[in-house]
N, C-alpha and C positions, 0 to 999 in steps of 0.2 A: 771450550764453549764461549761464544760471544754473548753479550747481554745488551739488549736494545731496550732502553727506557724511554717512555713518552711522558713528558710533563705537559699538562694542560691546565692553565690557570685562567679562570673566568672572572674571579673577583679581583679587583685592583689590577686588572689586566694590563693597562697601558704602562703602569709603573714597572710591572714585571717584564713587559716587552722591552722597555728602555734598558732595564737592568741586564737582561739577557744579552742584548747587543753590546752594551758596554763591557760585560764580563768576557765576551769572546776576544776582545781586542787587548785586554789587560795582560801584561806580563805576570807570570806566576811569581809570588814573593817568597814562598817557602822553599827551603833547600830541597833539592831533588825533584822539583816541579819546573816545568818549562812550557811556554807557549811555542809550539813548533811552527804553525802556519795558520793564517786566516785566508779565506777565499770568498769573494763575493760573486753571486749569481744574479745579475740584473741590478746590483747595488754596489756601492763602494766597498772595497776590501781593505782600505787604509784609513778611513775616517768613520768612527762609529756614529757620530751625530748625523753625518750625511747619509749613511746607510739606513738609520732609523727614519730620517725624514723621507727618503725615497720609498721605503715600505709604507709609511703612513700616508704618503700622497696617493698611492694606489688604493688604500682603504677609503680615503676621502672621495676619490673619483667614483668609486662604486657605492658610496654611502654605507660602508661597513666598518665604522670606527668602534662599534660596541662589540658585544659578544666575546668570543675567544680571539684575542688579537694576534696570537703567535703560537706556533707549534715548536716545541723544543724536544728534539730527539738526541739521545746520547747513546753512542755505541762504544761499549767497553770491549776491546779486543782481547782475545785469550793470550796466554803466555807465549804462543808461537810468534806473535808479532813483536819483534825485538828491535826494529829499526824504523827511523822516521820516514824513509821512503815508502815502505810498505803501508804504514799507518796513514800517510797522506794519500797514497794511491787508493786505498780501500775507502777512505772517507769521500774522496771525489767520486768514485764509482757508485757509492751508495747515494750520494746527493743527486747523481744523474737520474735517479728514479723520478725526481720531481722537476728537473730542469726543463725550461721551456714553458712551464705552467705557473711556477711559483718563484718569487724572489727569495733568496736564501743567503745566509752567511754560514760558512763552516769554519771550524777551528779544530786543530789537533793539539792535544795536550799530552805531554809526557809526565806521568805521575804514577808511582807504584800504588796500586789499589788492589790489594788481595791477589797479587801475582800478575795482574794486568798492568803492563807498562804504559800503554797508550789508550787514549779514548778520543773519540771524535764527537763534536757537537754540531748539530744542524739546527739553526734558528731559521724558521720558515714563516714567511707571511702567510696567514691563514686564508687570504683572498687570492683566488686564481687570477693571474694577469690577463687571461684571454676572455673569460666570461664573467668575472666578478663573483663567482660562487665561492662560498666558504668551504674549506677542506673539512670533510667529515672524518672525525677522529675516533672511530669506534674500534672495537677489538678486531673486526674483520680487516680493516685497513692496516692495523698494526701487525697482524699476522702476515698480510701480504708483503709489507715492508720487511718483516723478519725473514721471509722466504728470499727476498732480494738480497738481504745481508748474507744469508747462507750461500746464495749463488756467487756472490762476490768473494767471500772469504773461504768458502768450503767448509765452514764450521757450523754445527748446530747453533741456533740463535734462540736464547730464552728471552721472553718479553715481559716487561713490567710497565704498568701504568701508574703514574704518580699524579695525584690531584692536589 
């Protein structure tokens, strides 16, 4: 079973936004942990400051610098995902659900967490590139994303919302 967690931070949001972007680019420091890959969708995938600035510029353009600044999704893959190629491929296919409409940065980490060897992060600008509307992050949208995760991985996907 895969686990899809949605983090939605509304207070102190821009600090959390900046921290999320920085976190995805950092090498893991504990033994047994590893940053496998980062990938940018409409933003830099090699420079965290530039990626943040690019996302923030879209927010400023549409006048949406308040509210929920970022969506943070984490997919913990089940124990069947035992190699980096599969984890990276799955994360990319999951991110494709939003591509074309939202700027994103994805990262794949290798880290043993209760039998799960890999997890993918998706940090997504909450402002749609095409129309400036904010992403609605309700349970219905999370369940739809979980169905997409199921289609990609073939596994049942449990959902969690963290505020």
